[in-house]
Structure formats: C-alpha cells, structure tokens
N, C-alpha and C positions, 0 to 999 in steps of 0.2 A: 588165676593161682589154684593151685590144688588144695584140697582141703588140710592135708597135714601142714603143708608150708602156711597156709593161712592161719591155723591154729598157733602154730610156732611163733609166726610173727606177731600174733596178738599177745602170747605169753611174754615175748620180749618186749614189747612196748610197754606192758604193766611193770616188768621187773627191770628193765633198763629203758627207761624213759629217755629220749634222745631229742632234744629240741632242735630245731631248724636252726641253724647258726651261720650267718654272713656278716660281712661288714662292707659297707659303701665306702668307696674312696672318692676319687674324681669323675663325677659323673660324665664328664667330657671326654675320658679315656676309651679307647678301643680295646683294652687289655684287661682279662679276668684271669682270676688264679683259682684253680680248685684243688685243694688240698687231701683230697679223699678221705682218709680216717684220720690224718695227723691233726689232731685238735691242738696240740702245743704247736706246730708250724703255723695253723691259724691264727693262733693267738700272736706268735711272733710278727708275722706279716702284718697283722693289724696294728701293732706297736712299732712298727719300723716306718722309716722315710718313704718306703716303696707304696705305702697307702695311698699316697698323693698321686702315683703315677698309673695307679690301675682303678677300673670302675667298681670292682666288686671282688672280693675274696671268699670263698665259702667251701663246705665239705660236699662230699658225694659218697653217702654211705650204700644206696640201692641200686640194683640194676635195672628198676623199673620206677616207682615213683621219684626217686632222686633224678633220674635221667630225664623223665617227663617235665620235671621242674625246671631243670637246666634248658631243655629245648623251648620250653615256654618262653622262659626269661629271655633267650637270644632273639626270639621271634618278636616280643615285644620292645626290646631296646636295640634298633638296628645301628646302634654307633658300635656294639660289639663285634669285633673281627676276629680277635685271638683269644683262645682259652690255653692256658697253661696249667697241665695236669701234672701234678706232683704228689709227694706225700706216700706215705705207706697204702698199698692196695688194701681193700677191705677183703678182710679173710673170709672166706665161704661166699660172699656176695660177687667179688671181681668186678665191682662196678666200673672201674677204669679201664679194664679189659674191654666189658661191654660197651662203654662210650666209644672206645676206638673201632670195636667192630661195627657198631651203628653207622658212625662215620665213612668207614670204608665200604660196608656191605647194604646198609638199610635194614627193612624190615620185610618178613614174608607176608602171605596173605593173612596169617592168624596173629599179625603185629608182634610176632616173635624177632628179636635181634638176631640176623642171620650170622651163624658161626659164634656166637656167644656160649661160653661154657658156664655162665653164670646158672643158678638153679631156678630163677623165674625172669628172664629177660622180656616180659611182654608189656608193651608200652599203650598208652591210650592217646598219645598226642596224634595230630594227622599227618598224612604222608607229604602234604605241603610244608607243614612245619619242619619236617625231618629232612626233606630237600633243601630247604633255604639253611638249614645247619649244615649239611653237606656241601653246599655250594658256596656259602657266604662266611664260612668260620674257618679259621685254621687252626687246628688241634695241634699243640707241642707237648710230646711225649717226654714227661720228666718224671713217669711213674717210679716210685720208690726213692727218689731224690728229697732229702729233708735239709740239705745245707741251705740255708736261708740266703748266704752270699751267692751261692751258685743260681739260686732263683732270681734274685734280685739282677744279676749280671745278665740273665736272660731276657728280663722284662726290659733293660736298657739298651738290649739290641733291637727291639721291635721299634 
C-alpha cells in the first residue's frame, strides 16, 4: 500500500471503526452471500428464513484485506461452492468489481488483481488459494441488488 493510502486507511479506522460482521447459517450449505457495503441488507438476510439455507452471510468493504479473508474462508471450508455477491458496491474501494476481476483474471507478479480499478487491489493470499477460488467457486453477480426477495429467489434456484 502506498504511504498516503496507508495513512488514510489508519485515519478511517480510528474515525469510522467498522467491525468485521458476518452471520453463520447452515454449515452444511454450499451457498454464501456477500452484501458488499449494504449493512441493512446483511441484517435483513440474517433475520430472514433464508439464513437456514446459506452457510454464511457477510460484508466485503475492501479490495485487499476483505478479499484476502474471503479467499481464505473458502479455502478452509471446502463445502462452499457458490457466492452470491449483492448489495451496494463500496464507494471508492469497488471491492465487488475487484472480486470479479480476481475471479476472471487472477493476480500479476506483484499480487495486484489484474484489471482492477480499485485503489489498492494487492492481495497476500497464495496463488494456489486464488486458483482454488477460481476453479471451485461459482460467483453470482447481483451487485447493486438490495431487494431481499430477489436474492432469496436466487438462493432457492441453487
């Protein structure tokens, strides 16, 4: 990360502390939901009947640490096969965009997500973890969708 970006990130952590937030559903499910920056949608899903049909629902705010965490989680939980990416895109970070670019293009020799337009799309996970993600996971693009019924319908199709 560049010095300015690192400094801004540290200031944001102090002024706007955002805790990692996710909810576990049915640990036998192969489906996950990522609500990007939509916290209200995250809570709606947590409190709906669909929580019993999905393994986990969580947010994705950053194009680096957040994606690293997601990649590590799917590599540790081999039951996960589908990630539905929905909710509002993260302004400035474009984490949803970066996730799909990673899925399609991987990383370059400097661990930067190829074709990402995010400010700092540099990952720390291994290439083998990324390859597992690319080969074994299906990403469903519902970026900017916040209608819970449409998301529930998509989960029920799987």
